[in-house]
C-alpha positions as CSV (number, residue, x, y, z in Angstrom):
1,M,-70.8,-56.3,30.9
2,K,-73.2,-59.1,30.0
3,G,-72.5,-58.7,26.3
4,L,-68.7,-59.0,26.9
5,Y,-69.3,-62.3,28.8
6,V,-71.5,-63.6,26.0
7,K,-68.9,-62.7,23.4
8,D,-66.0,-64.3,25.3
9,L,-68.0,-67.5,26.0
10,Q,-68.8,-67.8,22.3
11,L,-65.0,-67.3,21.5
12,L,-64.1,-70.0,24.1
13,A,-66.8,-72.3,22.8
14,K,-65.0,-72.4,19.5
15,Q,-62.1,-74.0,21.5
16,K,-64.3,-76.6,23.1
17,L,-62.4,-79.5,21.6
18,F,-59.2,-78.1,23.1
19,F,-61.0,-77.8,26.5
20,L,-62.1,-81.4,26.2
21,A,-58.6,-82.5,25.2
22,I,-57.2,-80.8,28.3
23,I,-59.7,-82.5,30.6
24,F,-59.1,-85.9,28.9
25,L,-55.3,-85.6,29.2
26,T,-55.6,-84.5,32.8
27,V,-57.8,-87.4,33.6
28,M,-55.4,-89.9,32.0
29,N,-52.4,-88.4,33.7
30,S,-54.1,-88.3,37.1
31,Y,-54.5,-92.1,37.1
32,N,-50.9,-92.8,37.9
33,L,-49.9,-89.5,39.7
34,E,-48.6,-89.7,43.2
35,S,-49.1,-86.0,43.8
36,L,-52.7,-84.9,43.3
37,A,-51.6,-81.2,43.2
38,I,-50.6,-81.6,39.6
39,V,-54.2,-82.1,38.5
40,P,-55.5,-78.7,39.7
41,A,-52.2,-77.0,38.8
42,L,-52.5,-78.1,35.1
43,M,-56.2,-77.3,34.9
44,L,-55.7,-73.8,36.4
45,F,-52.8,-73.0,34.1
46,F,-54.5,-74.1,30.9
47,F,-57.9,-72.6,31.7
48,V,-56.5,-69.2,32.6
49,T,-54.1,-69.2,29.6
50,L,-57.0,-69.9,27.3
51,I,-58.9,-67.0,28.8
52,F,-56.0,-64.8,28.0
53,T,-56.4,-65.7,24.3
54,T,-59.7,-63.8,24.3
55,V,-57.7,-60.6,24.4
56,T,-55.9,-61.7,21.2
57,Y,-59.2,-62.4,19.5
58,D,-60.6,-59.0,20.5
59,E,-57.6,-57.3,18.8
60,M,-58.0,-59.2,15.5
61,N,-59.3,-57.1,12.6
62,H,-59.5,-54.0,14.8
63,G,-62.0,-55.6,17.0
64,L,-61.2,-53.4,20.0
65,A,-61.8,-50.3,17.9
66,F,-65.3,-51.6,17.2
67,L,-65.9,-52.6,20.8
68,F,-65.1,-49.2,22.2
69,T,-67.6,-47.5,19.8
70,L,-70.3,-49.4,21.8
71,P,-71.3,-48.3,25.3
72,I,-68.3,-50.2,26.7
73,S,-65.6,-48.3,28.5
74,R,-62.0,-49.5,28.8
75,K,-62.6,-49.7,32.6
76,K,-65.4,-52.2,32.1
77,Y,-63.5,-54.1,29.5
78,A,-60.5,-54.6,31.7
79,L,-62.6,-55.5,34.7
80,Q,-64.5,-58.1,32.7
81,K,-61.3,-59.8,31.6
82,Y,-60.0,-60.0,35.2
83,S,-63.4,-61.3,36.5
84,L,-63.5,-63.9,33.7
85,A,-60.1,-65.1,34.5
86,L,-61.1,-65.4,38.2
87,I,-64.2,-67.3,37.3
88,G,-62.1,-69.5,35.0
89,S,-59.7,-70.2,37.9
90,I,-62.5,-71.3,40.2
91,L,-64.1,-73.5,37.5
92,A,-60.7,-75.1,36.8
93,L,-60.4,-76.0,40.5
94,V,-63.9,-77.3,40.7
95,I,-63.4,-79.6,37.7
96,S,-60.1,-80.7,39.3
97,V,-62.0,-81.7,42.4
98,V,-64.4,-83.8,40.3
99,I,-61.5,-85.5,38.4
100,V,-59.5,-86.2,41.6
101,F,-62.4,-87.7,43.5
102,S,-63.6,-89.7,40.5
103,M,-60.2,-91.2,39.8
104,T,-59.3,-91.9,43.4
105,G,-62.8,-93.5,43.8
106,I,-62.2,-95.8,40.8
107,Q,-58.8,-96.8,42.2
108,G,-60.2,-97.4,45.7
109,K,-58.0,-94.7,47.2
110,T,-58.8,-92.0,49.7
111,V,-58.1,-88.3,49.6
112,N,-56.6,-86.4,52.5
113,L,-59.3,-83.6,52.5
114,E,-57.3,-81.2,54.7
115,E,-54.1,-81.5,52.5
116,F,-56.0,-81.4,49.3
117,G,-58.0,-78.4,50.4
118,L,-54.8,-76.6,51.4
119,T,-53.5,-77.4,47.9
120,L,-56.5,-75.9,46.2
121,V,-56.3,-72.7,48.2
122,S,-52.6,-72.4,47.6
123,L,-53.0,-72.9,43.9
124,F,-55.9,-70.3,43.8
125,I,-53.5,-67.8,45.4
126,V,-50.8,-68.7,42.8
127,G,-53.5,-68.3,40.1
128,L,-54.2,-64.8,41.4
129,F,-50.6,-63.8,41.0
130,Y,-50.4,-65.5,37.5
131,I,-53.4,-63.5,36.3
132,S,-52.1,-60.3,37.8
133,L,-48.7,-60.8,36.2
134,M,-49.8,-61.9,32.7
135,M,-52.9,-59.9,32.0
136,P,-51.1,-56.5,31.6
137,V,-48.5,-58.3,29.4
138,Y,-51.2,-59.6,27.1
139,F,-52.8,-56.2,26.9
140,K,-49.5,-54.6,26.0
141,F,-47.8,-57.2,23.8
142,G,-50.4,-59.6,22.5
143,E,-50.4,-63.4,22.5
144,Q,-47.1,-64.3,20.7
145,K,-44.8,-61.9,22.5
146,S,-46.6,-62.7,25.8
147,R,-45.8,-66.4,25.5
148,M,-42.2,-65.6,24.8
149,I,-42.1,-63.3,27.8
150,M,-43.7,-66.0,30.0
151,I,-41.1,-68.6,28.9
152,L,-38.3,-66.1,29.5
153,L,-39.8,-65.2,32.9
154,M,-39.9,-68.9,33.9
155,A,-36.3,-69.3,32.9
156,V,-35.3,-66.3,35.0
157,I,-37.2,-67.7,38.0
158,F,-35.5,-71.0,37.8
159,F,-32.1,-69.3,37.3
160,C,-32.7,-67.1,40.3
161,A,-33.8,-70.0,42.4
162,Y,-30.7,-71.9,41.5
163,L,-28.4,-68.9,42.0
164,G,-30.1,-68.1,45.3
165,K,-29.6,-71.6,46.6
166,S,-25.9,-71.4,45.7
167,V,-25.5,-68.0,47.4
168,I,-27.3,-69.2,50.5
169,A,-25.0,-72.3,50.7
170,K,-21.9,-70.1,50.3
171,L,-23.0,-67.7,53.0
172,G,-23.6,-70.6,55.3
173,I,-27.3,-69.7,55.9
174,D,-29.4,-72.5,57.3
175,L,-32.2,-72.7,54.8
176,N,-33.9,-75.5,56.7
177,A,-34.1,-73.4,59.8
178,I,-35.7,-70.6,57.8
179,L,-38.2,-73.0,56.2
180,Q,-39.0,-74.4,59.7
181,R,-39.7,-70.9,61.0
182,I,-42.1,-70.3,58.1
183,S,-43.8,-73.7,58.7
184,D,-44.3,-72.7,62.3
185,T,-46.5,-69.8,61.2
186,P,-50.2,-70.5,61.7
187,L,-51.6,-71.9,58.5
188,W,-54.7,-69.6,58.5
189,L,-52.3,-66.6,58.8
190,M,-50.3,-67.7,55.8
191,L,-53.4,-68.4,53.7
192,T,-55.0,-65.1,54.7
193,G,-51.8,-63.2,53.9
194,G,-51.6,-64.9,50.6
195,V,-55.2,-64.0,49.6
196,V,-54.7,-60.4,50.7
197,A,-51.4,-60.1,48.9
198,G,-53.0,-61.6,45.8
199,G,-55.9,-59.2,46.0
200,V,-53.6,-56.2,46.4
201,V,-51.4,-57.3,43.5
202,G,-54.6,-57.9,41.4
203,V,-55.8,-54.4,42.0
204,L,-52.4,-52.9,41.0
205,S,-52.4,-55.2,38.0
206,Y,-55.9,-54.0,37.0
207,L,-54.8,-50.3,37.3
208,L,-51.8,-51.0,35.1
209,S,-53.9,-52.8,32.5
210,L,-56.3,-49.9,32.5
211,K,-53.5,-47.5,31.9
212,I,-52.2,-49.6,29.0
213,L,-55.6,-49.8,27.4
214,E,-56.1,-46.0,27.7
215,K,-52.8,-45.4,25.9
216,K,-53.4,-48.2,23.3
217,E,-53.7,-47.1,19.7
218,L,-56.8,-48.8,18.1
């Protein structure tokens, strides 16, 4: 799969100005942010989304048809995309750590290491679910339709959250009590459960993507 990594890195290198713009904007925005979680969240979202675009580049001018004439199976191709997205997620979080500590150092502030570490792990888990959700969509529909689906999905999530809150209020359910019970769960157990759940969903997503690729007309 080394050749696939080289190909994708060259594709991403063509967008280096966009990468630098993302980092610059994140640095500027982090200067006045009260919540440090926004920095790794933005970096993670943009990095993973950019990696998704390599799927679109591969499909241009029947690129996939050419790739699969080489000793590259659909299984290896799908696995490489997921591993690249995972590497991109880790890289985004590492860069976020550098930005946060640099900006807080310049401002003379301190970072709560335990809280920030928890934020990074939580966002990594969220990133696993984001990759698992969107990768099959990109394989199936391409970039433009996938973006529309992502926007629609976000709208549905916000609507369901609002509707759920209204239903809970009407049913007289004590939401604060439920949240308190959740917060009483040991932190290590919640994080371990999140990573395991993300891994399971990731495997299922990979199998779905592989099925989509096998049925894809080149």
